[in-house]
C-alpha positions in Angstrom: 10.5 34.5 31.6 13.6 34.2 28.9 13.6 31.5 26.6 17.3 32.2 25.3 18.3 29.0 27.8 20.3 26.6 26.2 18.4 23.2 25.6 18.8 20.0 26.8 20.7 17.7 24.2 17.7 15.4 23.3 15.6 19.0 22.4 18.4 20.4 20.6 19.0 17.1 18.7 15.3 17.4 17.8 15.4 20.8 16.9 18.0 20.7 14.5 16.4 17.9 12.7 13.1 20.4 12.0 16.0 23.0 10.4 17.2 20.6 8.2 13.9 19.6 7.1 12.9 22.8 6.0 16.0 23.2 4.7 15.5 19.7 2.7 11.5 21.4 1.6 12.8 24.7 0.7 15.2 22.7 -1.6 12.6 20.7 -3.0 10.5 24.2 -3.5 8.0 23.0 -1.0 4.6 25.7 -1.4 2.3 23.8 0.5 -0.6 27.1 1.6 -2.6 26.0 4.9 -6.2 27.0 4.2 -8.9 27.4 7.2 -9.9 24.5 9.1 -13.3 24.3 7.8 -12.0 23.8 3.9 -9.2 21.6 5.2 -12.1 19.3 7.0 -13.9 19.6 3.7 -10.9 18.1 1.6 -10.7 15.9 4.1 -13.6 14.4 3.6 -13.0 13.2 -0.3 -12.4 9.6 -0.4 -9.3 10.3 -2.2 -7.7 12.0 0.4 -7.7 9.1 2.9 -3.9 8.5 2.8 -0.7 10.1 2.1 0.5 9.8 -1.6 3.1 12.4 -1.6 5.1 15.0 1.1 2.2 17.8 0.7 -0.2 15.3 1.5 1.7 14.1 4.9 3.0 17.6 5.7 0.0 20.0 4.4 -2.6 17.9 4.5 -1.8 15.7 7.9 -2.6 12.6 5.8 -1.4 9.3 7.5 1.4 7.5 5.7 3.1 3.9 5.3 7.0 4.5 5.6 8.4 4.1 2.2 5.4 5.4 0.3 6.1 9.1 0.1 9.9 10.1 0.2 12.1 7.9 3.0 14.3 11.1 3.7 12.3 13.0 5.3 10.2 10.1 6.6 13.2 9.7 8.3 13.9 13.0 9.9 10.5 13.5 11.3 11.0 10.1 13.3 14.4 11.3 14.5 12.8 14.9 15.7 10.1 13.1 17.4 7.4 14.6 15.6 5.2 11.2 14.2 2.6 9.2 16.3 1.2 6.0 14.9 -2.3 6.1 13.0 -2.7 2.6 12.9 -0.7 0.5 10.4 0.3 4.2 9.3 2.4 7.1 10.9 0.8 10.7 11.4 3.4 13.8 11.4 2.5 16.5 14.3 3.4 19.1 12.7 2.9 20.6 9.0 5.1 23.1 7.1 3.7 25.4 4.9 5.3 28.7 2.6 4.3 32.1 3.5 6.0 35.1 1.2 9.8 33.4 0.9 10.0 31.5 3.8 8.5 28.0 5.4 6.9 27.9 8.4 6.4 24.8 10.9 3.5 24.5 13.4 1.0 22.3 14.7 -0.7 19.3 12.3 -4.4 19.4 11.6 -6.7 19.3 13.9 -5.2 22.0 16.0 -7.8 20.5 19.1 -4.6 20.5 21.8 -4.5 23.2 24.1 -1.0 24.1 23.2 -2.0 23.7 19.1 0.7 26.5 17.1 -1.9 28.1 15.2 -1.3 28.9 11.2 -3.8 29.6 8.2 -5.4 32.7 6.1 -5.1 34.9 8.9 -0.9 34.5 9.1 -1.2 35.4 5.0 -3.2 38.5 6.0 -1.3 39.5 8.7 2.1 39.2 7.1 1.0 41.3 3.9 -0.3 44.3 6.7 3.1 44.2 8.1 5.4 44.3 4.8 2.8 46.7 3.7 3.2 49.3 6.7 7.1 48.4 7.3 7.7 50.0 3.5 9.1 52.9 5.7 11.4 51.3 8.1 12.4 52.9 11.4 15.2 55.3 11.1 16.7 55.0 15.0 19.7 53.5 15.2 19.5 50.1 17.4 15.3 50.1 16.7 13.6 47.3 17.7 10.7 45.3 17.4 8.6 43.0 19.6 6.1 40.3 18.3 3.4 39.8 20.8 2.0 36.3 21.1 4.3 35.7 18.3 3.1 31.7 17.4 4.7 30.3 14.6 7.0 33.7 14.8 5.1 35.0 11.5 5.6 38.7 12.7 8.9 38.9 13.6 10.2 37.0 10.7 8.4 39.3 8.1 9.1 42.3 10.2 12.9 41.2 10.5 12.9 40.6 6.2 11.1 44.1 5.7 13.9 46.1 7.7 16.6 43.6 8.3 18.3 46.7 10.4 15.6 45.6 13.4 16.6 44.0 16.4 13.7 41.5 16.7 12.3 40.1 19.9 9.2 37.5 20.2 7.1 36.5 23.0 4.6 33.9 23.7 3.0 32.4 26.4 3.2 29.2 25.0 6.7 27.3 25.2 5.5 25.2 21.8 4.9 28.1 20.2 8.4 29.6 20.9 10.1 26.6 20.2 8.5 26.3 16.6 9.3 30.4 16.2 12.9 30.2 17.1 13.3 26.7 14.7 11.3 29.0 11.8 13.5 31.9 12.7 16.8 29.9 12.6 15.9 28.2 9.1 15.1 31.9 8.0 18.2 33.4 8.8 16.8 36.0 11.3 18.5 36.3 14.8 15.7 37.3 17.9 15.3 37.2 21.3 12.6 35.1 22.7 10.7 35.3 25.6 7.8 33.3 27.5 6.0 35.9 29.0 2.7 37.2 29.1 4.1 41.1 29.5 7.2 43.2 28.0 8.8 43.4 31.1 11.8 41.6 29.7 12.7 43.8 26.8 14.7 46.7 27.7 14.0 50.1 26.2 11.4 51.3 24.2 10.0 49.9 21.2 9.8 51.0 17.4 7.6 48.3 16.3 5.2 46.4 17.8 2.9 44.0 15.9 0.4 41.4 17.1 -2.1 38.9 15.8 -4.1 38.3 18.8 -7.2 35.4 19.4 -10.4 37.1 18.7 -13.1 34.7 19.3 -14.9 33.0 22.2 -13.6 29.3 22.6 -15.1 26.9 24.7 -11.9 25.3 25.2 -10.1 28.4 25.7 -7.2 27.0 23.4 -4.1 29.7 23.5 -4.1 30.5 19.9 -7.9 30.5 19.7 -9.9 32.4 23.1 -9.6 36.0 22.7 -11.5 36.6 26.1 -14.3 39.0 27.3 -16.0 42.0 24.8 -16.9 39.0 22.4 -13.5 37.9 22.0 -11.9 41.3 21.5 -10.1 41.2 25.0 -7.3 40.1 24.6 -6.6 42.3 21.4 -7.4 45.6 23.4 -4.4 43.8 26.1 -1.9 43.4 24.1 -2.5 46.8 22.4 -2.1 48.6 25.4 0.6 47.1 26.7 2.7 47.7 23.5 1.3 51.7 23.2 2.7 51.9 27.0 6.1 50.9 25.5 6.5 52.8 22.1 9.5 54.9 21.2 8.4 58.3 19.9 7.2 57.8 16.1 7.2 54.0 17.2 4.1 51.8 16.0 1.8 49.1 17.1 0.7 46.9 14.0 -2.5 45.4 14.9 -4.2 42.5 13.1 -7.3 40.9 14.1 -11.0 40.5 14.7 -13.6 42.4 16.3 -17.5 41.5 17.4 -19.8 44.2 15.7 -22.7 44.4 18.1 -25.7 46.1 16.7 -23.9 47.9 14.3 -21.3 49.3 17.1 -17.4 48.2 16.5 -16.5 48.4 20.5 -13.2 47.4 19.8 -12.3 50.2 17.8 -14.0 52.3 20.6 -11.7 51.1 23.2 -8.3 51.2 20.8 -9.4 54.6 20.1 -9.7 56.2 23.8 -6.4 54.3 24.9 -4.5 55.7 21.8 -5.9 59.0 22.6 -5.1 58.4 26.2 -1.1 57.7 25.5 -1.0 60.8 23.1 -0.9 58.1 20.3 -3.1 58.5 16.9 -4.4 55.5 15.2 -5.7 54.3 11.6 -7.8 51.6 11.4 -9.7 49.7 8.8 -11.9 46.7 8.2 -10.4 44.2 5.9 -13.1 41.9 6.0 -16.4 42.4 7.1 -17.8 39.3 7.5 -15.9 36.0 8.5 -16.6 33.2 11.2 -19.8 33.4 10.8 -20.6 30.3 12.2 -19.7 31.3 15.6 -22.8 33.5 15.6 -24.4 30.4 16.2 -22.8 30.4 19.7 -25.0 32.1 22.6 -22.7 33.9 23.8 -22.8 36.2 20.4 -26.5 36.0 20.2 -26.2 40.1 20.1 -23.6 40.0 17.7 -24.1 41.2 14.1 -21.0 39.8 12.3 -16.9 39.2 13.3 -15.2 42.0 11.2 -11.4 41.3 10.8 -9.8 44.5 11.5 -6.1 46.7 11.2 -5.7 49.2 13.6 -2.0 51.2 13.1 -1.1 52.8 16.4 1.5 55.6 16.3 3.2 57.2 19.0 4.1 61.4 18.0 7.7 61.7 17.1 
């Protein structure tokens, strides 16, 4: 189902307020960088991090604020956009705003416990750098198009559009909240894009020159959309998205996949499955580990009892020209 349909007036007004918020924060050189949830929790455990004293505390660290204590203009924008909730005698924003490269991104506040939370964090920065490095050579085909599969806050599409301004950009997600934020972030960045609420590429016409994906890659008991990677110790969603993209690549088209892989007794099962899928479709693959060991705490889960480590990996799959 396409999500390019007109919004209801109330939603359109709220979206406009959030675009205004991003413009105001850009003018004020907002530079919050989102850490891991574990780091965020450690910072908030400090005695001097219990209430907001500035905009970064409000819209970065997700701290509660008393109206009038931080920035009246930004507080008013948040209220008009409907993105604040009571927090005792204070208010709390339900969004955060983070800087990545030269763009600002609105995404869900900490903690991201809701099933439809829109996550943003260190993976977003590494994913963006991978895309920028891989797209130093832009597609040459006239009318070239790219799709960011499972776009979340829109990082893949926005970074690709910035690297290759001639691309027609598509962003897909099964989460309406993610598509809303991606649409706001793209508009704030001056990026034109088509948005698709879908778990497939069926609504995107024609071949795809660049596909990007940053899928969830761990086993999440709550099955949150941004986090749960399914079977194969969390690698199944990554494989499914990759195969879906490979089947639609144009000649010389590329898939840029950033994800994690559970290494089981020295064996990278995701790498093997991706290589087999690529070869069956006449594609070549470059594959490397970006970080050999992340989310070590997940190994305490009984479902990971045979896993050595979780590695961050990059796979670039190219169809023959």
